[in-house]
C-alpha positions as CSV (number, residue, x, y, z in Angstrom):
1,M,-0.1,0.0,0.0
2,N,2.9,2.3,0.6
3,Q,4.2,2.2,-2.6
4,N,0.9,2.8,-4.6
5,I,0.3,6.0,-2.3
6,I,3.7,7.4,-2.9
7,E,3.4,6.9,-6.6
8,Q,0.3,9.2,-6.5
9,S,2.1,11.6,-4.4
10,G,4.9,11.7,-6.8
11,R,2.6,12.5,-9.8
12,V,0.9,15.7,-7.9
13,F,3.4,17.3,-5.9
14,M,6.5,19.5,-6.6
15,N,9.9,17.6,-5.8
16,T,10.9,19.6,-2.6
17,Y,11.4,16.9,-0.1
18,G,13.9,13.8,0.0
19,R,11.0,11.5,1.7
20,F,11.4,8.1,3.2
21,P,9.3,5.4,1.2
22,A,6.6,5.2,4.0
23,V,3.0,6.9,4.5
24,M,2.4,7.5,8.1
25,V,-1.1,7.3,9.0
26,E,-1.1,7.0,13.0
27,G,0.9,8.3,15.8
28,S,0.8,7.8,19.7
29,G,3.6,9.2,22.0
30,C,7.2,8.3,20.5
31,R,5.4,5.9,18.0
32,L,4.4,6.3,14.5
33,K,2.7,3.9,12.3
34,D,2.6,3.6,8.5
35,S,0.1,2.6,6.1
36,E,1.3,-1.0,6.3
37,G,0.9,-1.3,9.8
38,R,4.7,-1.0,10.6
39,E,5.7,0.8,13.7
40,Y,8.6,3.3,14.0
41,L,10.5,5.0,17.4
42,D,10.4,8.4,16.4
43,F,13.7,10.2,17.6
44,L,13.0,13.1,15.1
45,S,9.5,14.2,16.3
46,G,8.6,16.0,13.2
47,I,11.9,17.9,13.5
48,A,11.7,19.1,17.2
49,V,7.9,19.7,16.8
50,C,5.8,17.1,18.5
51,S,7.5,17.4,21.9
52,L,4.6,16.1,24.0
53,G,4.6,13.0,21.5
54,H,2.1,12.0,18.9
55,C,-1.5,12.9,19.5
56,Y,-1.1,13.9,23.2
57,P,-4.4,13.5,24.6
58,P,-4.8,16.8,26.2
59,V,-3.8,18.7,23.3
60,T,-6.2,16.7,21.0
61,E,-9.2,17.4,23.4
62,A,-8.3,21.2,23.3
63,I,-8.3,20.9,19.5
64,C,-11.9,19.1,19.5
65,A,-13.6,21.4,22.2
66,Q,-12.1,24.8,20.5
67,A,-13.2,23.4,16.8
68,A,-16.8,23.1,18.0
69,K,-16.8,26.7,19.3
70,L,-14.9,28.8,17.1
71,V,-12.4,28.0,14.3
72,H,-11.3,31.3,12.9
73,V,-12.1,34.9,13.3
74,S,-10.1,37.9,11.8
75,N,-7.6,39.5,14.1
76,L,-9.6,42.5,14.0
77,F,-11.3,41.0,16.9
78,H,-10.0,39.6,20.2
79,T,-9.9,35.8,20.9
80,L,-9.8,33.9,24.2
81,P,-7.0,31.4,23.2
82,Q,-4.7,33.7,21.8
83,I,-4.7,36.1,24.7
84,E,-4.4,33.4,27.1
85,L,-1.3,31.9,25.0
86,A,0.3,35.7,25.1
87,Q,-0.1,35.9,28.8
88,L,1.5,32.6,29.3
89,L,4.4,33.4,27.1
90,V,5.0,36.9,28.8
91,A,4.7,35.6,32.5
92,N,7.3,33.1,31.8
93,S,9.7,35.0,29.6
94,F,11.8,38.2,29.5
95,A,9.2,39.8,26.9
96,D,6.4,42.3,27.3
97,R,4.5,41.6,23.8
98,V,4.1,39.0,21.6
99,F,3.2,38.7,17.9
100,L,1.5,35.4,16.7
101,A,2.3,34.0,13.2
102,N,2.1,30.5,11.6
103,S,5.6,29.2,11.4
104,G,9.4,29.7,12.6
105,A,10.1,31.6,9.2
106,E,7.2,34.1,9.8
107,A,8.3,34.8,13.2
108,N,11.7,35.6,12.1
109,E,10.3,37.8,9.5
110,A,8.4,39.7,11.9
111,A,11.7,39.9,14.3
112,I,13.5,41.0,11.1
113,K,11.0,43.8,10.6
114,L,10.4,44.8,14.2
115,A,14.3,45.1,14.4
116,R,14.4,47.6,11.5
117,K,11.3,49.6,12.4
118,A,12.4,49.8,16.1
119,S,16.0,51.1,15.1
120,G,15.0,53.9,12.7
121,P,15.9,55.1,9.2
122,G,19.1,54.1,7.7
123,R,19.8,51.2,10.0
124,Y,18.5,47.9,8.6
125,E,21.5,45.6,8.6
126,I,21.4,42.3,10.4
127,I,24.2,40.2,11.2
128,S,23.6,36.6,11.6
129,L,26.5,33.7,12.3
130,E,27.8,31.3,9.6
131,G,26.0,28.0,10.0
132,S,22.8,29.3,11.0
133,F,19.4,28.5,9.7
134,H,16.4,31.0,10.0
135,G,13.7,29.9,7.4
136,R,12.8,29.4,4.0
137,T,11.2,32.7,2.9
138,L,13.5,35.1,0.9
139,A,14.3,37.3,4.0
140,T,15.0,34.3,6.4
141,V,17.0,32.6,3.4
142,A,19.3,35.6,3.1
143,A,19.4,35.7,7.2
144,T,20.6,32.1,6.9
145,G,24.6,31.6,7.0
146,Q,24.5,28.6,4.9
147,Q,25.5,29.4,1.1
148,K,23.6,26.0,-0.1
149,F,20.1,27.4,0.8
150,H,20.8,30.8,-1.3
151,K,21.7,29.0,-4.5
152,G,19.1,29.5,-7.3
153,F,17.2,32.2,-5.5
154,E,19.8,35.3,-6.0
155,P,19.6,38.1,-5.8
156,L,18.5,37.8,-2.2
157,P,17.1,40.8,-0.2
158,E,19.9,43.0,0.8
159,G,20.7,43.9,4.6
160,F,22.2,40.7,5.7
161,R,25.7,39.8,6.8
162,H,27.3,36.4,8.2
163,A,30.0,36.6,10.6
164,P,32.4,33.4,11.2
165,F,31.0,31.2,14.1
166,D,32.7,32.0,17.5
167,D,35.0,34.8,16.4
168,M,33.9,38.0,18.0
169,A,36.6,39.9,16.5
170,A,35.2,39.2,13.0
171,L,31.6,39.8,14.2
172,E,32.5,43.3,15.6
173,N,34.2,44.2,12.4
174,L,31.0,43.7,10.4
175,I,29.0,46.5,12.2
176,T,28.7,49.4,10.5
177,D,26.2,52.5,10.8
178,R,23.7,50.4,9.2
179,T,23.5,47.7,11.7
180,C,20.4,47.4,13.5
181,A,20.9,43.8,15.0
182,I,22.5,40.9,15.7
183,L,20.5,37.6,15.0
184,C,21.5,34.2,16.3
185,E,20.3,30.6,17.5
186,P,21.5,29.8,21.2
187,L,22.1,26.5,19.7
188,Q,22.3,25.8,16.0
189,G,20.6,22.6,15.4
190,E,20.5,22.2,11.3
191,S,24.3,22.9,10.9
192,G,25.1,20.0,13.3
193,V,23.8,20.8,16.9
194,R,26.4,23.3,18.0
195,P,25.7,25.2,21.1
196,L,27.0,28.7,21.4
197,G,29.4,29.1,24.4
198,R,28.2,31.0,27.5
199,E,31.1,33.3,27.3
200,Y,30.5,33.7,23.5
201,L,26.8,34.7,24.0
202,K,27.6,36.8,26.7
203,A,30.3,38.7,24.6
204,I,27.6,39.1,21.8
205,R,25.1,40.6,24.5
206,D,27.7,43.0,25.5
207,L,28.8,44.1,22.2
208,C,24.9,44.9,21.2
209,D,24.8,46.9,24.4
210,S,27.8,49.0,23.7
211,R,26.8,49.5,20.0
212,K,23.2,49.8,20.7
213,L,22.1,47.1,18.8
214,L,19.1,44.7,19.4
215,L,19.8,41.1,20.1
216,I,17.6,38.7,18.5
217,F,17.4,34.7,19.4
218,D,16.1,32.4,17.0
219,E,14.7,29.7,19.2
220,V,12.4,28.2,16.8
221,Q,13.8,24.7,17.2
222,V,15.5,24.9,20.7
223,G,12.8,26.7,22.6
224,M,9.6,25.3,24.1
225,G,11.5,22.8,26.7
226,R,14.1,21.1,24.2
227,T,16.9,22.2,26.2
228,G,15.4,21.6,29.9
229,T,14.2,24.9,30.4
230,L,11.2,26.4,28.6
231,F,13.4,28.7,26.8
232,A,16.8,28.1,25.6
233,Y,18.1,31.7,26.8
234,E,17.7,30.6,30.3
235,Q,20.6,27.9,29.8
236,F,23.0,30.5,28.8
237,G,22.4,33.4,31.1
238,V,21.9,35.8,28.3
239,T,18.6,37.6,27.6
240,P,17.7,38.9,24.2
241,D,15.8,41.8,23.0
242,I,13.6,39.8,20.6
243,M,13.2,36.2,20.6
244,T,11.2,33.8,18.2
245,S,9.5,30.5,19.1
246,A,7.4,28.0,16.5
247,K,7.8,24.3,16.1
248,A,6.9,22.9,19.5
249,L,4.7,25.6,20.7
250,A,1.5,23.8,19.6
251,N,2.7,20.3,19.2
252,G,2.3,20.0,15.5
253,L,-0.2,22.6,14.7
254,P,1.2,25.5,12.5
255,I,2.4,28.7,14.9
256,G,5.0,30.9,15.2
257,A,5.6,33.6,17.8
258,M,7.9,36.7,17.8
259,L,8.2,38.1,21.4
260,A,10.1,41.3,22.5
261,R,10.7,43.9,25.1
262,E,8.1,46.8,25.6
263,E,10.6,49.4,24.6
264,V,11.1,47.6,21.2
265,A,7.7,46.2,20.6
266,V,6.2,49.6,20.7
267,A,7.7,50.1,17.2
268,F,4.9,48.2,15.6
269,D,1.5,50.1,15.9
270,P,-1.8,49.1,13.8
271,G,-0.9,48.4,10.2
272,S,2.8,47.8,10.3
273,H,2.6,44.0,10.4
274,A,0.0,41.5,10.6
275,S,-1.0,37.6,9.7
276,T,-4.6,36.3,8.4
277,F,-4.1,33.0,10.3
278,G,-1.7,34.1,13.1
279,G,-3.1,33.4,16.7
280,N,-5.8,30.9,15.1
281,P,-8.2,29.9,18.1
282,I,-7.8,26.4,17.8
283,V,-3.9,26.6,17.2
284,C,-3.7,28.8,20.4
285,A,-6.0,26.5,22.3
286,A,-3.4,23.6,21.6
287,A,-0.5,25.9,22.4
288,V,-1.7,26.7,25.9
289,V,-2.1,23.3,26.7
290,C,1.6,22.7,25.5
291,V,3.0,25.5,27.5
292,K,1.1,24.5,30.7
293,T,2.3,20.9,30.5
294,M,5.9,22.2,30.0
295,L,5.6,24.4,33.5
296,A,3.9,21.8,35.4
297,E,6.1,20.6,38.4
298,G,8.9,18.3,37.4
299,F,8.4,18.1,33.4
300,L,11.6,20.3,32.6
301,A,13.5,18.7,35.2
302,A,12.7,15.3,33.7
303,V,13.6,16.7,30.3
304,R,17.3,17.4,31.8
305,E,17.5,14.2,33.5
306,K,16.8,12.1,30.1
307,G,18.9,14.5,28.3
308,A,21.8,13.7,30.5
309,Y,20.9,10.0,30.2
310,L,20.7,10.2,26.6
311,A,24.0,12.1,26.2
312,G,25.6,9.6,28.5
313,C,24.3,6.6,26.2
314,L,25.6,8.1,23.2
315,A,28.9,8.8,24.9
316,E,29.1,5.0,25.4
317,I,28.4,4.4,21.8
318,A,31.2,6.9,20.7
319,R,33.8,5.0,22.8
320,R,32.4,1.6,21.4
321,Y,32.9,2.8,17.7
322,P,35.9,5.3,17.9
323,T,36.3,4.9,14.2
324,I,33.0,6.3,13.3
325,A,32.0,8.6,16.3
326,Q,34.0,11.3,17.8
327,G,31.7,12.4,20.5
328,V,28.5,13.8,21.8
329,R,27.3,17.4,22.0
330,G,23.9,19.1,22.6
331,V,21.9,20.3,25.7
332,G,18.9,18.8,27.3
333,L,16.9,16.6,24.7
334,I,18.7,17.9,21.5
335,Q,21.9,15.7,21.4
336,A,24.0,14.8,18.5
337,L,26.4,11.9,17.8
338,T,29.4,13.5,16.0
339,L,30.8,11.4,13.1
340,Q,34.3,11.0,12.4
341,P,35.5,13.1,9.2
342,A,36.0,9.8,7.5
343,A,32.8,8.3,8.6
344,Q,30.5,11.4,7.7
345,V,30.0,9.9,4.1
346,H,28.2,7.2,5.7
347,G,25.6,9.5,7.5
348,P,22.9,9.2,5.0
349,A,23.3,5.6,4.9
350,I,23.2,5.0,8.7
351,I,20.0,6.9,8.5
352,N,18.4,4.8,6.0
353,R,19.7,1.5,8.0
354,L,18.0,2.9,11.2
355,F,14.9,3.7,9.1
356,E,14.7,0.0,7.7
357,K,15.0,-1.2,11.5
358,G,12.1,1.0,12.7
359,V,13.9,4.0,14.1
360,L,13.5,7.6,12.8
361,L,16.6,10.0,13.1
362,N,18.3,12.5,10.8
363,F,21.6,13.5,9.5
364,A,22.2,17.3,10.6
365,G,25.1,19.6,9.0
366,N,26.4,16.7,7.2
367,S,28.3,15.8,10.2
368,V,26.0,14.4,13.1
369,L,23.4,11.9,13.9
370,R,20.8,14.4,15.4
371,C,18.5,13.0,18.3
372,I,15.5,15.1,19.0
373,P,12.9,12.7,20.4
374,P,9.6,13.8,22.0
375,L,10.3,15.1,25.3
376,V,8.0,12.8,27.0
377,V,10.5,9.8,25.8
378,S,11.2,7.2,28.4
379,K,14.5,5.8,29.5
380,A,13.4,2.5,28.4
381,E,12.5,4.1,24.8
382,I,16.1,5.6,24.8
383,D,17.7,2.2,25.7
384,E,15.7,0.8,22.8
385,F,17.1,3.4,20.4
386,I,20.6,2.9,21.7
387,A,20.3,-1.0,21.1
388,V,19.6,-0.2,17.5
389,L,21.9,2.4,16.9
390,D,24.7,0.2,18.5
391,K,23.5,-2.7,16.1
392,V,23.4,-0.5,13.1
393,L,26.9,1.3,13.6
394,G,28.4,-2.3,14.2
395,E,27.3,-2.9,10.5
396,F,29.4,0.1,9.3
397,V,32.7,-0.6,11.2
398,G,35.6,-0.9,8.7
399,A,33.3,0.3,5.8
């Protein structure tokens, strides 16, 4: 059945995804099931989206209840779910104001626009870091510090510069009278799970303060509990002026949020930015459940504990297979097994072999096996994943 459906898909969709040969039809917790009834242990979670697991019952209940009351109304009106969500985000972050959108890219677009508008005429350049990923729209592609995402879309919007990773002198040298902000991810997910050092991030904050620049944190992938605190910036001891969130915010429903301090947010007035579907009642009802669940006593502590456990298991795998793996890096439940340079060519094949054995993972930055399971993953499921990974890597020894 999978193949028949895949052939139908191939006839109607643009070829923008390198898909696995499976048609997913059901999900529960950390498990997915395809149209042929085969089950998979999901250590990808929709790329850090379904952090409460697939079809988390309280989220499903909130979706159904809200759908029976109100599905959509223009943002010319107030709705209760979006107000409750915004209040939760403000109460549990540095921010004073929220703008709701439909995706991480849209949230980053809003952050770019706000930074430019708040900084005034003539100050429009934003510096981001090499290796960064900020979205697929033209502006967020331009902000992304990876040339492979730029190819074929030139000329890109002007006003974006990229600084070498972990090089403060080079970053400072890029600042001009046109610079308005520095944009970075506290941990770069797509380029290989690369955390920015605490001192590096503090130096960026200090540089922004001294040069009167805004600091934007892209927490689309690493926010919402992924690192073991609600937002990743809490792990690093550095507070941004603007922050974006998306992915796990509504456990699979499309949402993005851009948060800012009052003195920055005031630059937006009616008509300066908008979104038809941003803050949709159904999506916000789901997001409210997600935020409350993550804030519940013990939840984030469990994420930290399980993240440390996963990191320890991966470190043992690295010790067992020194010709394949270099080590482990990450924070909380975004962890990566870094491959030896000579073994990186086998990355895609390792991922495909894991898929064949019923485990979903991905190869990030052409260098690491990225582990981003649902935050509700159990230690038993981590052990199950490690056992399969152990067997698969054994097949590649000497390859």
